[in-house]
TORKOL-4160 file (C-alpha; in steps of 0.2 Angstrom, whole numbers, padded with zeros to 4 digits, m for minus):
481
<pt num="1" X="m0040" Y="m0035" Z="0065"/>
<pt num="2" X="m0030" Y="m0039" Z="0079"/>
<pt num="3" X="m0031" Y="m0060" Z="0076"/>
<pt num="4" X="m0022" Y="m0056" Z="0059"/>
<pt num="5" X="m0006" Y="m0051" Z="0055"/>
<pt num="6" X="0001" Y="m0042" Z="0039"/>
<pt num="7" X="0017" Y="m0049" Z="0029"/>
<pt num="8" X="0024" Y="m0035" Z="0017"/>
<pt num="9" X="0037" Y="m0034" Z="0004"/>
<pt num="10" X="0043" Y="m0023" Z="m0008"/>
<pt num="11" X="0051" Y="m0023" Z="m0024"/>
<pt num="12" X="0061" Y="m0005" Z="m0029"/>
<pt num="13" X="0065" Y="0000" Z="m0047"/>
<pt num="14" X="0077" Y="0012" Z="m0046"/>
<pt num="15" X="0085" Y="0020" Z="m0062"/>
<pt num="16" X="0102" Y="0023" Z="m0062"/>
<pt num="17" X="0105" Y="0042" Z="m0067"/>
<pt num="18" X="0118" Y="0037" Z="m0078"/>
<pt num="19" X="0124" Y="0048" Z="m0095"/>
<pt num="20" X="0122" Y="0033" Z="m0106"/>
<pt num="21" X="0109" Y="0020" Z="m0106"/>
<pt num="22" X="0113" Y="0002" Z="m0099"/>
<pt num="23" X="0122" Y="m0007" Z="m0115"/>
<pt num="24" X="0121" Y="0006" Z="m0128"/>
<pt num="25" X="0126" Y="0024" Z="m0128"/>
<pt num="26" X="0112" Y="0032" Z="m0133"/>
<pt num="27" X="0106" Y="0046" Z="m0121"/>
<pt num="28" X="0098" Y="0043" Z="m0104"/>
<pt num="29" X="0086" Y="0059" Z="m0101"/>
<pt num="30" X="0069" Y="0061" Z="m0097"/>
<pt num="31" X="0057" Y="0072" Z="m0108"/>
<pt num="32" X="0064" Y="0068" Z="m0124"/>
<pt num="33" X="0051" Y="0068" Z="m0140"/>
<pt num="34" X="0048" Y="0049" Z="m0143"/>
<pt num="35" X="0057" Y="0039" Z="m0150"/>
<pt num="36" X="0073" Y="0049" Z="m0151"/>
<pt num="37" X="0084" Y="0042" Z="m0138"/>
<pt num="38" X="0084" Y="0025" Z="m0147"/>
<pt num="39" X="0098" Y="0013" Z="m0157"/>
<pt num="40" X="0098" Y="m0004" Z="m0165"/>
<pt num="41" X="0103" Y="m0010" Z="m0150"/>
<pt num="42" X="0090" Y="m0005" Z="m0137"/>
<pt num="43" X="0077" Y="m0010" Z="m0151"/>
<pt num="44" X="0082" Y="m0027" Z="m0152"/>
<pt num="45" X="0088" Y="m0026" Z="m0171"/>
<pt num="46" X="0095" Y="m0042" Z="m0177"/>
<pt num="47" X="0118" Y="m0042" Z="m0177"/>
<pt num="48" X="0117" Y="m0027" Z="m0163"/>
<pt num="49" X="0126" Y="m0034" Z="m0148"/>
<pt num="50" X="0124" Y="m0026" Z="m0130"/>
<pt num="51" X="0141" Y="m0018" Z="m0122"/>
<pt num="52" X="0139" Y="m0016" Z="m0103"/>
<pt num="53" X="0139" Y="0004" Z="m0097"/>
<pt num="54" X="0153" Y="0003" Z="m0082"/>
<pt num="55" X="0147" Y="0019" Z="m0071"/>
<pt num="56" X="0129" Y="0009" Z="m0071"/>
<pt num="57" X="0141" Y="m0004" Z="m0064"/>
<pt num="58" X="0148" Y="0009" Z="m0054"/>
<pt num="59" X="0133" Y="0015" Z="m0046"/>
<pt num="60" X="0122" Y="m0001" Z="m0043"/>
<pt num="61" X="0138" Y="m0008" Z="m0033"/>
<pt num="62" X="0139" Y="0010" Z="m0023"/>
<pt num="63" X="0118" Y="0007" Z="m0018"/>
<pt num="64" X="0122" Y="m0012" Z="m0013"/>
<pt num="65" X="0136" Y="m0005" Z="m0001"/>
<pt num="66" X="0125" Y="0010" Z="0003"/>
<pt num="67" X="0113" Y="m0004" Z="0008"/>
<pt num="68" X="0124" Y="m0016" Z="0018"/>
<pt num="69" X="0121" Y="m0028" Z="0006"/>
<pt num="70" X="0136" Y="m0040" Z="m0001"/>
<pt num="71" X="0142" Y="m0039" Z="m0019"/>
<pt num="72" X="0144" Y="m0055" Z="m0030"/>
<pt num="73" X="0162" Y="m0051" Z="m0038"/>
<pt num="74" X="0155" Y="m0062" Z="m0049"/>
<pt num="75" X="0138" Y="m0061" Z="m0056"/>
<pt num="76" X="0130" Y="m0067" Z="m0073"/>
<pt num="77" X="0117" Y="m0057" Z="m0084"/>
<pt num="78" X="0102" Y="m0068" Z="m0088"/>
<pt num="79" X="0089" Y="m0067" Z="m0103"/>
<pt num="80" X="0072" Y="m0064" Z="m0095"/>
<pt num="81" X="0059" Y="m0071" Z="m0109"/>
<pt num="82" X="0043" Y="m0063" Z="m0111"/>
<pt num="83" X="0034" Y="m0053" Z="m0126"/>
<pt num="84" X="0023" Y="m0035" Z="m0122"/>
<pt num="85" X="0024" Y="m0023" Z="m0134"/>
<pt num="86" X="0036" Y="m0012" Z="m0127"/>
<pt num="87" X="0047" Y="m0023" Z="m0124"/>
<pt num="88" X="0056" Y="m0025" Z="m0144"/>
<pt num="89" X="0069" Y="m0039" Z="m0141"/>
<pt num="90" X="0056" Y="m0051" Z="m0133"/>
<pt num="91" X="0068" Y="m0053" Z="m0118"/>
<pt num="92" X="0074" Y="m0040" Z="m0103"/>
<pt num="93" X="0095" Y="m0042" Z="m0099"/>
<pt num="94" X="0091" Y="m0043" Z="m0083"/>
<pt num="95" X="0099" Y="m0056" Z="m0066"/>
<pt num="96" X="0095" Y="m0071" Z="m0061"/>
<pt num="97" X="0102" Y="m0085" Z="m0051"/>
<pt num="98" X="0118" Y="m0072" Z="m0046"/>
<pt num="99" X="0113" Y="m0056" Z="m0044"/>
<pt num="100" X="0125" Y="m0042" Z="m0040"/>
<pt num="101" X="0122" Y="m0040" Z="m0022"/>
<pt num="102" X="0114" Y="m0049" Z="m0008"/>
<pt num="103" X="0108" Y="m0052" Z="0012"/>
<pt num="104" X="0110" Y="m0032" Z="0016"/>
<pt num="105" X="0097" Y="m0021" Z="0027"/>
<pt num="106" X="0087" Y="m0004" Z="0034"/>
<pt num="107" X="0084" Y="0001" Z="0050"/>
<pt num="108" X="0069" Y="0008" Z="0052"/>
<pt num="109" X="0060" Y="0020" Z="0066"/>
<pt num="110" X="0047" Y="0010" Z="0074"/>
<pt num="111" X="0030" Y="0018" Z="0084"/>
<pt num="112" X="0037" Y="0015" Z="0100"/>
<pt num="113" X="0054" Y="0024" Z="0096"/>
<pt num="114" X="0065" Y="0010" Z="0093"/>
<pt num="115" X="0069" Y="0004" Z="0078"/>
<pt num="116" X="0067" Y="m0012" Z="0067"/>
<pt num="117" X="0081" Y="m0019" Z="0052"/>
<pt num="118" X="0072" Y="m0024" Z="0039"/>
<pt num="119" X="0081" Y="m0035" Z="0027"/>
<pt num="120" X="0087" Y="m0035" Z="0007"/>
<pt num="121" X="0087" Y="m0049" Z="0000"/>
<pt num="122" X="0094" Y="m0043" Z="m0017"/>
<pt num="123" X="0100" Y="m0031" Z="m0030"/>
<pt num="124" X="0101" Y="m0035" Z="m0046"/>
<pt num="125" X="0102" Y="m0025" Z="m0061"/>
<pt num="126" X="0095" Y="m0023" Z="m0077"/>
<pt num="127" X="0088" Y="m0013" Z="m0091"/>
<pt num="128" X="0069" Y="m0006" Z="m0091"/>
<pt num="129" X="0057" Y="m0008" Z="m0105"/>
<pt num="130" X="0049" Y="0004" Z="m0116"/>
<pt num="131" X="0032" Y="0014" Z="m0112"/>
<pt num="132" X="0013" Y="0009" Z="m0118"/>
<pt num="133" X="0003" Y="0026" Z="m0118"/>
<pt num="134" X="m0014" Y="0021" Z="m0120"/>
<pt num="135" X="m0019" Y="0040" Z="m0117"/>
<pt num="136" X="m0020" Y="0056" Z="m0125"/>
<pt num="137" X="m0022" Y="0054" Z="m0143"/>
<pt num="138" X="m0038" Y="0057" Z="m0154"/>
<pt num="139" X="m0038" Y="0038" Z="m0156"/>
<pt num="140" X="m0033" Y="0034" Z="m0139"/>
<pt num="141" X="m0048" Y="0023" Z="m0137"/>
<pt num="142" X="m0045" Y="0011" Z="m0154"/>
<pt num="143" X="m0022" Y="0011" Z="m0152"/>
<pt num="144" X="m0011" Y="0012" Z="m0142"/>
<pt num="145" X="0006" Y="0022" Z="m0145"/>
<pt num="146" X="0022" Y="0015" Z="m0141"/>
<pt num="147" X="0037" Y="0026" Z="m0133"/>
<pt num="148" X="0056" Y="0014" Z="m0133"/>
<pt num="149" X="0066" Y="0031" Z="m0127"/>
<pt num="150" X="0065" Y="0018" Z="m0109"/>
<pt num="151" X="0071" Y="0003" Z="m0116"/>
<pt num="152" X="0089" Y="0000" Z="m0109"/>
<pt num="153" X="0090" Y="0012" Z="m0095"/>
<pt num="154" X="0101" Y="0003" Z="m0083"/>
<pt num="155" X="0089" Y="m0003" Z="m0065"/>
<pt num="156" X="0095" Y="m0007" Z="m0050"/>
<pt num="157" X="0080" Y="m0019" Z="m0043"/>
<pt num="158" X="0079" Y="m0019" Z="m0025"/>
<pt num="159" X="0069" Y="m0031" Z="m0017"/>
<pt num="160" X="0065" Y="m0032" Z="0002"/>
<pt num="161" X="0063" Y="m0048" Z="0013"/>
<pt num="162" X="0045" Y="m0049" Z="0019"/>
<pt num="163" X="0049" Y="m0042" Z="0035"/>
<pt num="164" X="0037" Y="m0027" Z="0034"/>
<pt num="165" X="0023" Y="m0028" Z="0045"/>
<pt num="166" X="0012" Y="m0012" Z="0044"/>
<pt num="167" X="0010" Y="0001" Z="0031"/>
<pt num="168" X="0019" Y="0013" Z="0042"/>
<pt num="169" X="0035" Y="0003" Z="0041"/>
<pt num="170" X="0033" Y="0001" Z="0021"/>
<pt num="171" X="0032" Y="0020" Z="0020"/>
<pt num="172" X="0049" Y="0021" Z="0036"/>
<pt num="173" X="0058" Y="0006" Z="0023"/>
<pt num="174" X="0055" Y="0019" Z="0004"/>
<pt num="175" X="0056" Y="0033" Z="0018"/>
<pt num="176" X="0076" Y="0029" Z="0022"/>
<pt num="177" X="0079" Y="0018" Z="0006"/>
<pt num="178" X="0075" Y="0035" Z="m0006"/>
<pt num="179" X="0089" Y="0045" Z="0008"/>
<pt num="180" X="0103" Y="0033" Z="0005"/>
<pt num="181" X="0100" Y="0034" Z="m0012"/>
<pt num="182" X="0098" Y="0052" Z="m0017"/>
<pt num="183" X="0115" Y="0054" Z="m0004"/>
<pt num="184" X="0126" Y="0042" Z="m0013"/>
<pt num="185" X="0120" Y="0051" Z="m0029"/>
<pt num="186" X="0115" Y="0034" Z="m0039"/>
<pt num="187" X="0098" Y="0039" Z="m0044"/>
<pt num="188" X="0087" Y="0057" Z="m0045"/>
<pt num="189" X="0073" Y="0043" Z="m0037"/>
<pt num="190" X="0060" Y="0056" Z="m0047"/>
<pt num="191" X="0043" Y="0044" Z="m0043"/>
<pt num="192" X="0033" Y="0056" Z="m0055"/>
<pt num="193" X="0048" Y="0055" Z="m0068"/>
<pt num="194" X="0046" Y="0034" Z="m0065"/>
<pt num="195" X="0064" Y="0038" Z="m0058"/>
<pt num="196" X="0060" Y="0026" Z="m0044"/>
<pt num="197" X="0046" Y="0016" Z="m0045"/>
<pt num="198" X="0037" Y="0000" Z="m0031"/>
<pt num="199" X="0028" Y="m0016" Z="m0030"/>
<pt num="200" X="0021" Y="m0022" Z="m0015"/>
<pt num="201" X="0017" Y="m0040" Z="m0008"/>
<pt num="202" X="0004" Y="m0041" Z="0003"/>
<pt num="203" X="m0003" Y="m0055" Z="0012"/>
<pt num="204" X="m0011" Y="m0058" Z="0029"/>
<pt num="205" X="m0009" Y="m0072" Z="0039"/>
<pt num="206" X="m0017" Y="m0080" Z="0057"/>
<pt num="207" X="m0004" Y="m0073" Z="0071"/>
<pt num="208" X="0010" Y="m0082" Z="0077"/>
<pt num="209" X="0004" Y="m0092" Z="0061"/>
<pt num="210" X="0021" Y="m0103" Z="0052"/>
<pt num="211" X="0015" Y="m0100" Z="0035"/>
<pt num="212" X="0013" Y="m0085" Z="0024"/>
<pt num="213" X="m0006" Y="m0082" Z="0017"/>
<pt num="214" X="m0008" Y="m0079" Z="m0001"/>
<pt num="215" X="m0001" Y="m0066" Z="m0010"/>
<pt num="216" X="m0007" Y="m0051" Z="m0020"/>
<pt num="217" X="0006" Y="m0038" Z="m0029"/>
<pt num="218" X="0000" Y="m0020" Z="m0029"/>
<pt num="219" X="0007" Y="m0009" Z="m0044"/>
<pt num="220" X="0004" Y="0008" Z="m0052"/>
<pt num="221" X="0006" Y="0017" Z="m0036"/>
<pt num="222" X="0016" Y="0032" Z="m0039"/>
<pt num="223" X="0021" Y="0040" Z="m0024"/>
<pt num="224" X="0025" Y="0034" Z="m0005"/>
<pt num="225" X="0009" Y="0039" Z="0004"/>
<pt num="226" X="m0001" Y="0031" Z="m0010"/>
<pt num="227" X="0009" Y="0015" Z="m0006"/>
<pt num="228" X="0005" Y="0015" Z="0012"/>
<pt num="229" X="m0012" Y="0020" Z="0008"/>
<pt num="230" X="m0014" Y="0007" Z="m0003"/>
<pt num="231" X="m0007" Y="m0006" Z="0008"/>
<pt num="232" X="m0023" Y="m0001" Z="0020"/>
<pt num="233" X="m0033" Y="m0004" Z="0008"/>
<pt num="234" X="m0029" Y="m0020" Z="0002"/>
<pt num="235" X="m0025" Y="m0029" Z="0019"/>
<pt num="236" X="m0042" Y="m0024" Z="0025"/>
<pt num="237" X="m0049" Y="m0033" Z="0009"/>
<pt num="238" X="m0040" Y="m0049" Z="0011"/>
<pt num="239" X="m0044" Y="m0050" Z="0030"/>
<pt num="240" X="m0064" Y="m0047" Z="0025"/>
<pt num="241" X="m0061" Y="m0060" Z="0011"/>
<pt num="242" X="m0056" Y="m0074" Z="0024"/>
<pt num="243" X="m0068" Y="m0068" Z="0038"/>
<pt num="244" X="m0081" Y="m0071" Z="0023"/>
<pt num="245" X="m0076" Y="m0089" Z="0021"/>
<pt num="246" X="m0068" Y="m0084" Z="0006"/>
<pt num="247" X="m0050" Y="m0089" Z="m0002"/>
<pt num="248" X="m0039" Y="m0076" Z="m0008"/>
<pt num="249" X="m0036" Y="m0076" Z="m0024"/>
<pt num="250" X="m0015" Y="m0073" Z="m0030"/>
<pt num="251" X="m0017" Y="m0060" Z="m0043"/>
<pt num="252" X="m0009" Y="m0044" Z="m0048"/>
<pt num="253" X="m0019" Y="m0027" Z="m0043"/>
<pt num="254" X="m0021" Y="m0012" Z="m0049"/>
<pt num="255" X="m0021" Y="0004" Z="m0033"/>
<pt num="256" X="m0034" Y="0017" Z="m0041"/>
<pt num="257" X="m0028" Y="0034" Z="m0032"/>
<pt num="258" X="m0046" Y="0042" Z="m0036"/>
<pt num="259" X="m0056" Y="0030" Z="m0028"/>
<pt num="260" X="m0043" Y="0025" Z="m0014"/>
<pt num="261" X="m0045" Y="0006" Z="m0018"/>
<pt num="262" X="m0036" Y="m0009" Z="m0028"/>
<pt num="263" X="m0044" Y="m0017" Z="m0045"/>
<pt num="264" X="m0039" Y="m0034" Z="m0049"/>
<pt num="265" X="m0027" Y="m0032" Z="m0065"/>
<pt num="266" X="m0023" Y="m0052" Z="m0070"/>
<pt num="267" X="m0024" Y="m0069" Z="m0060"/>
<pt num="268" X="m0007" Y="m0075" Z="m0056"/>
<pt num="269" X="m0012" Y="m0091" Z="m0051"/>
<pt num="270" X="0001" Y="m0101" Z="m0064"/>
<pt num="271" X="0019" Y="m0090" Z="m0059"/>
<pt num="272" X="0028" Y="m0082" Z="m0075"/>
<pt num="273" X="0038" Y="m0096" Z="m0084"/>
<pt num="274" X="0052" Y="m0082" Z="m0090"/>
<pt num="275" X="0063" Y="m0094" Z="m0098"/>
<pt num="276" X="0078" Y="m0087" Z="m0089"/>
<pt num="277" X="0092" Y="m0093" Z="m0097"/>
<pt num="278" X="0113" Y="m0084" Z="m0098"/>
<pt num="279" X="0113" Y="m0070" Z="m0109"/>
<pt num="280" X="0127" Y="m0075" Z="m0120"/>
<pt num="281" X="0130" Y="m0058" Z="m0129"/>
<pt num="282" X="0137" Y="m0053" Z="m0111"/>
<pt num="283" X="0151" Y="m0064" Z="m0101"/>
<pt num="284" X="0151" Y="m0067" Z="m0082"/>
<pt num="285" X="0151" Y="m0050" Z="m0071"/>
<pt num="286" X="0168" Y="m0046" Z="m0063"/>
<pt num="287" X="0170" Y="m0034" Z="m0049"/>
<pt num="288" X="0185" Y="m0038" Z="m0041"/>
<pt num="289" X="0192" Y="m0034" Z="m0024"/>
<pt num="290" X="0200" Y="m0020" Z="m0028"/>
<pt num="291" X="0187" Y="m0012" Z="m0038"/>
<pt num="292" X="0175" Y="m0013" Z="m0024"/>
<pt num="293" X="0187" Y="m0006" Z="m0011"/>
<pt num="294" X="0192" Y="0009" Z="m0025"/>
<pt num="295" X="0171" Y="0010" Z="m0026"/>
<pt num="296" X="0168" Y="0012" Z="m0007"/>
<pt num="297" X="0184" Y="0025" Z="m0005"/>
<pt num="298" X="0169" Y="0037" Z="m0014"/>
<pt num="299" X="0153" Y="0031" Z="m0001"/>
<pt num="300" X="0147" Y="0047" Z="0005"/>
<pt num="301" X="0143" Y="0049" Z="0024"/>
<pt num="302" X="0124" Y="0041" Z="0023"/>
<pt num="303" X="0109" Y="0048" Z="0031"/>
<pt num="304" X="0110" Y="0039" Z="0050"/>
<pt num="305" X="0129" Y="0042" Z="0054"/>
<pt num="306" X="0125" Y="0060" Z="0048"/>
<pt num="307" X="0113" Y="0063" Z="0059"/>
<pt num="308" X="0123" Y="0056" Z="0075"/>
<pt num="309" X="0137" Y="0065" Z="0072"/>
<pt num="310" X="0126" Y="0083" Z="0070"/>
<pt num="311" X="0116" Y="0079" Z="0085"/>
<pt num="312" X="0134" Y="0079" Z="0091"/>
<pt num="313" X="0141" Y="0091" Z="0084"/>
<pt num="314" X="0127" Y="0105" Z="0086"/>
<pt num="315" X="0119" Y="0100" Z="0100"/>
<pt num="316" X="0102" Y="0097" Z="0091"/>
<pt num="317" X="0086" Y="0086" Z="0095"/>
<pt num="318" X="0085" Y="0072" Z="0085"/>
<pt num="319" X="0070" Y="0080" Z="0076"/>
<pt num="320" X="0079" Y="0095" Z="0069"/>
<pt num="321" X="0092" Y="0083" Z="0065"/>
<pt num="322" X="0081" Y="0076" Z="0053"/>
<pt num="323" X="0074" Y="0088" Z="0045"/>
<pt num="324" X="0093" Y="0095" Z="0043"/>
<pt num="325" X="0099" Y="0079" Z="0034"/>
<pt num="326" X="0083" Y="0074" Z="0023"/>
<pt num="327" X="0096" Y="0080" Z="0008"/>
<pt num="328" X="0112" Y="0077" Z="0005"/>
<pt num="329" X="0114" Y="0095" Z="m0002"/>
<pt num="330" X="0103" Y="0105" Z="0012"/>
<pt num="331" X="0113" Y="0098" Z="0025"/>
<pt num="332" X="0129" Y="0102" Z="0015"/>
<pt num="333" X="0121" Y="0122" Z="0017"/>
<pt num="334" X="0119" Y="0118" Z="0035"/>
<pt num="335" X="0133" Y="0113" Z="0040"/>
<pt num="336" X="0145" Y="0126" Z="0028"/>
<pt num="337" X="0134" Y="0140" Z="0039"/>
<pt num="338" X="0135" Y="0132" Z="0055"/>
<pt num="339" X="0153" Y="0132" Z="0053"/>
<pt num="340" X="0152" Y="0148" Z="0046"/>
<pt num="341" X="0141" Y="0156" Z="0060"/>
<pt num="342" X="0145" Y="0160" Z="0082"/>
<pt num="343" X="0134" Y="0147" Z="0086"/>
<pt num="344" X="0127" Y="0134" Z="0074"/>
<pt num="345" X="0110" Y="0134" Z="0085"/>
<pt num="346" X="0105" Y="0148" Z="0079"/>
<pt num="347" X="0108" Y="0142" Z="0061"/>
<pt num="348" X="0099" Y="0129" Z="0066"/>
<pt num="349" X="0084" Y="0137" Z="0071"/>
<pt num="350" X="0082" Y="0148" Z="0059"/>
<pt num="351" X="0084" Y="0139" Z="0046"/>
<pt num="352" X="0070" Y="0126" Z="0052"/>
<pt num="353" X="0058" Y="0142" Z="0059"/>
<pt num="354" X="0060" Y="0157" Z="0051"/>
<pt num="355" X="0066" Y="0152" Z="0033"/>
<pt num="356" X="0056" Y="0136" Z="0035"/>
<pt num="357" X="0042" Y="0143" Z="0039"/>
<pt num="358" X="0041" Y="0154" Z="0027"/>
<pt num="359" X="0050" Y="0143" Z="0011"/>
<pt num="360" X="0034" Y="0130" Z="0017"/>
<pt num="361" X="0022" Y="0143" Z="0015"/>
<pt num="362" X="0024" Y="0151" Z="0000"/>
<pt num="363" X="0028" Y="0133" Z="m0009"/>
<pt num="364" X="0046" Y="0135" Z="m0012"/>
<pt num="365" X="0062" Y="0126" Z="m0010"/>
<pt num="366" X="0078" Y="0131" Z="m0002"/>
<pt num="367" X="0086" Y="0136" Z="m0021"/>
<pt num="368" X="0074" Y="0147" Z="m0020"/>
<pt num="369" X="0076" Y="0159" Z="m0006"/>
<pt num="370" X="0080" Y="0177" Z="m0008"/>
<pt num="371" X="0088" Y="0174" Z="0012"/>
<pt num="372" X="0104" Y="0166" Z="0005"/>
<pt num="373" X="0115" Y="0154" Z="0019"/>
<pt num="374" X="0128" Y="0169" Z="0021"/>
<pt num="375" X="0111" Y="0178" Z="0025"/>
<pt num="376" X="0104" Y="0166" Z="0039"/>
<pt num="377" X="0122" Y="0166" Z="0047"/>
<pt num="378" X="0123" Y="0185" Z="0046"/>
<pt num="379" X="0105" Y="0186" Z="0055"/>
<pt num="380" X="0110" Y="0171" Z="0067"/>
<pt num="381" X="0128" Y="0182" Z="0073"/>
<pt num="382" X="0118" Y="0197" Z="0075"/>
<pt num="383" X="0104" Y="0187" Z="0086"/>
<pt num="384" X="0121" Y="0180" Z="0098"/>
<pt num="385" X="0128" Y="0198" Z="0096"/>
<pt num="386" X="0113" Y="0204" Z="0108"/>
<pt num="387" X="0113" Y="0216" Z="0092"/>
<pt num="388" X="0096" Y="0213" Z="0085"/>
<pt num="389" X="0078" Y="0205" Z="0095"/>
<pt num="390" X="0067" Y="0189" Z="0088"/>
<pt num="391" X="0055" Y="0202" Z="0082"/>
<pt num="392" X="0065" Y="0215" Z="0074"/>
<pt num="393" X="0072" Y="0198" Z="0063"/>
<pt num="394" X="0054" Y="0195" Z="0059"/>
<pt num="395" X="0051" Y="0211" Z="0051"/>
<pt num="396" X="0068" Y="0209" Z="0042"/>
<pt num="397" X="0066" Y="0193" Z="0036"/>
<pt num="398" X="0047" Y="0196" Z="0030"/>
<pt num="399" X="0056" Y="0214" Z="0020"/>
<pt num="400" X="0065" Y="0199" Z="0013"/>
<pt num="401" X="0054" Y="0188" Z="0004"/>
<pt num="402" X="0041" Y="0205" Z="0001"/>
<pt num="403" X="0057" Y="0213" Z="m0011"/>
<pt num="404" X="0066" Y="0196" Z="m0015"/>
<pt num="405" X="0079" Y="0204" Z="m0009"/>
<pt num="406" X="0095" Y="0194" Z="0002"/>
<pt num="407" X="0095" Y="0197" Z="0021"/>
<pt num="408" X="0112" Y="0208" Z="0021"/>
<pt num="409" X="0107" Y="0221" Z="0009"/>
<pt num="410" X="0090" Y="0222" Z="0020"/>
<pt num="411" X="0100" Y="0224" Z="0035"/>
<pt num="412" X="0112" Y="0237" Z="0028"/>
<pt num="413" X="0097" Y="0248" Z="0022"/>
<pt num="414" X="0087" Y="0247" Z="0037"/>
<pt num="415" X="0102" Y="0246" Z="0052"/>
<pt num="416" X="0087" Y="0242" Z="0067"/>
<pt num="417" X="0098" Y="0246" Z="0083"/>
<pt num="418" X="0093" Y="0238" Z="0099"/>
<pt num="419" X="0096" Y="0248" Z="0116"/>
<pt num="420" X="0104" Y="0239" Z="0127"/>
<pt num="421" X="0107" Y="0254" Z="0140"/>
<pt num="422" X="0102" Y="0250" Z="0158"/>
<pt num="423" X="0097" Y="0269" Z="0162"/>
<pt num="424" X="0088" Y="0270" Z="0148"/>
<pt num="425" X="0079" Y="0255" Z="0146"/>
<pt num="426" X="0074" Y="0261" Z="0166"/>
<pt num="427" X="0070" Y="0276" Z="0163"/>
<pt num="428" X="0056" Y="0268" Z="0151"/>
<pt num="429" X="0051" Y="0255" Z="0164"/>
<pt num="430" X="0048" Y="0270" Z="0176"/>
<pt num="431" X="0036" Y="0279" Z="0167"/>
<pt num="432" X="0025" Y="0263" Z="0162"/>
<pt num="433" X="0023" Y="0259" Z="0179"/>
<pt num="434" X="0021" Y="0277" Z="0186"/>
<pt num="435" X="0006" Y="0279" Z="0173"/>
<pt num="436" X="0000" Y="0260" Z="0177"/>
<pt num="437" X="m0003" Y="0256" Z="0195"/>
<pt num="438" X="m0017" Y="0245" Z="0195"/>
<pt num="439" X="m0005" Y="0234" Z="0188"/>
<pt num="440" X="0007" Y="0236" Z="0199"/>
<pt num="441" X="m0001" Y="0234" Z="0214"/>
<pt num="442" X="m0008" Y="0216" Z="0205"/>
<pt num="443" X="0009" Y="0212" Z="0203"/>
<pt num="444" X="0014" Y="0215" Z="0220"/>
<pt num="445" X="m0002" Y="0207" Z="0226"/>
<pt num="446" X="0006" Y="0189" Z="0220"/>
<pt num="447" X="m0002" Y="0190" Z="0199"/>
<pt num="448" X="0016" Y="0188" Z="0193"/>
<pt num="449" X="0010" Y="0187" Z="0175"/>
<pt num="450" X="0005" Y="0205" Z="0174"/>
<pt num="451" X="0025" Y="0209" Z="0170"/>
<pt num="452" X="0023" Y="0204" Z="0154"/>
<pt num="453" X="0012" Y="0219" Z="0153"/>
<pt num="454" X="0022" Y="0230" Z="0157"/>
<pt num="455" X="0035" Y="0220" Z="0144"/>
<pt num="456" X="0024" Y="0223" Z="0130"/>
<pt num="457" X="0022" Y="0242" Z="0136"/>
<pt num="458" X="0041" Y="0244" Z="0136"/>
<pt num="459" X="0043" Y="0235" Z="0119"/>
<pt num="460" X="0029" Y="0246" Z="0114"/>
<pt num="461" X="0038" Y="0261" Z="0119"/>
<pt num="462" X="0055" Y="0258" Z="0114"/>
<pt num="463" X="0048" Y="0255" Z="0096"/>
<pt num="464" X="0054" Y="0236" Z="0098"/>
<pt num="465" X="0073" Y="0240" Z="0102"/>
<pt num="466" X="0075" Y="0238" Z="0121"/>
<pt num="467" X="0084" Y="0220" Z="0121"/>
<pt num="468" X="0072" Y="0208" Z="0128"/>
<pt num="469" X="0083" Y="0200" Z="0141"/>
<pt num="470" X="0091" Y="0215" Z="0148"/>
<pt num="471" X="0070" Y="0219" Z="0147"/>
<pt num="472" X="0064" Y="0208" Z="0158"/>
<pt num="473" X="0076" Y="0208" Z="0171"/>
<pt num="474" X="0075" Y="0226" Z="0173"/>
<pt num="475" X="0057" Y="0222" Z="0171"/>
<pt num="476" X="0057" Y="0211" Z="0187"/>
<pt num="477" X="0070" Y="0222" Z="0197"/>
<pt num="478" X="0059" Y="0238" Z="0196"/>
<pt num="479" X="0041" Y="0227" Z="0203"/>
<pt num="480" X="0048" Y="0219" Z="0217"/>
<pt num="481" X="0057" Y="0235" Z="0223"/>
């Protein structure tokens, strides 16, 4: 309803892409046999002491800087105490009142074509818990199994300010956040494997009201599309509760994608008392100004800056620049090809239309394309030099995909030739005009669109080899004469 305003804040947990875990030397790999990547440290056995992974600190600081956060030179690890079967230590090593970084932001596009700044409260480091397995076993109805491989996996938790006002803004925020993290290389952000997990806090209030409404936390959402849908549902649910004269209850709710709705999981009327206290086995984390300078030197060009530069350098529009920079690897490939080709704009067009369209139709990634980037450069140069027509290029690309061959090999074998001899094209035009006096009369009577008929007939007669630009010029000249 127009009189209500949603207030949304997001908490994102990102697994850092280190080789080993946060506080021990166990492998940090997804997909291993259950309970094989474990040791006394991540199992919390008596006498085992944690040792901080320096690479995890570097990745967390790099992510913080990419998100415009201020990195503290001195932060503190704390114990977050709670009981759960997949937390063998009985506490989680995290950060509380002195996190690694604070006060960042991400700019997101808005529906009116502008941008909106979403604040980031903090980025702190912590370790992951294990995983409870409730399904997939013959006795799953009565037993829960535990896989503790994930215990101790290094995480960065990124907490937004409650600045988000619509599900679409939440979607854009998460999309930009994921792009930035992927560009920095600190995480693979694979939601299916749990490398990026998001919880949403959402409430509604009357527009203009100074206080926030009672919030619900939505969990168990495994895609950005579902997060948007879950928020849409939850906003409508809370409005209906208020409009019916009832009170929104502070609680944790789970998203059910099959039913398209949220369900109550547990009440949060009383906030958890995690009894935080400084981790006695870890000293304060010192990220010196010198170390921060070294980390900042490793910062890649981030998506928004790259888009702006590519628009200026390659005469791209914003939409094409956005598509070409969705991933760092794809943008790198495009730029390498653009620099090698005679026309960067043609390379972009081929990647986005001819190649991109075919890959999308076949559900293939760019790495699976039979046409290499070198093939795209050759195709773009041939078009630029008028050695082949767009129609011929389409046919050659079709052959590449049918035979799983690269463009240079197919072109060398097929070698279609364009007819660029004006006298040869004129001769074909004369024949078509002589055979179609009625259409000539229509053209000269003012129906100029009939020129397309003559172009088509000459193309057919030339087996698609007539140079299109020259052909159109000569047809207009002949018909006007």
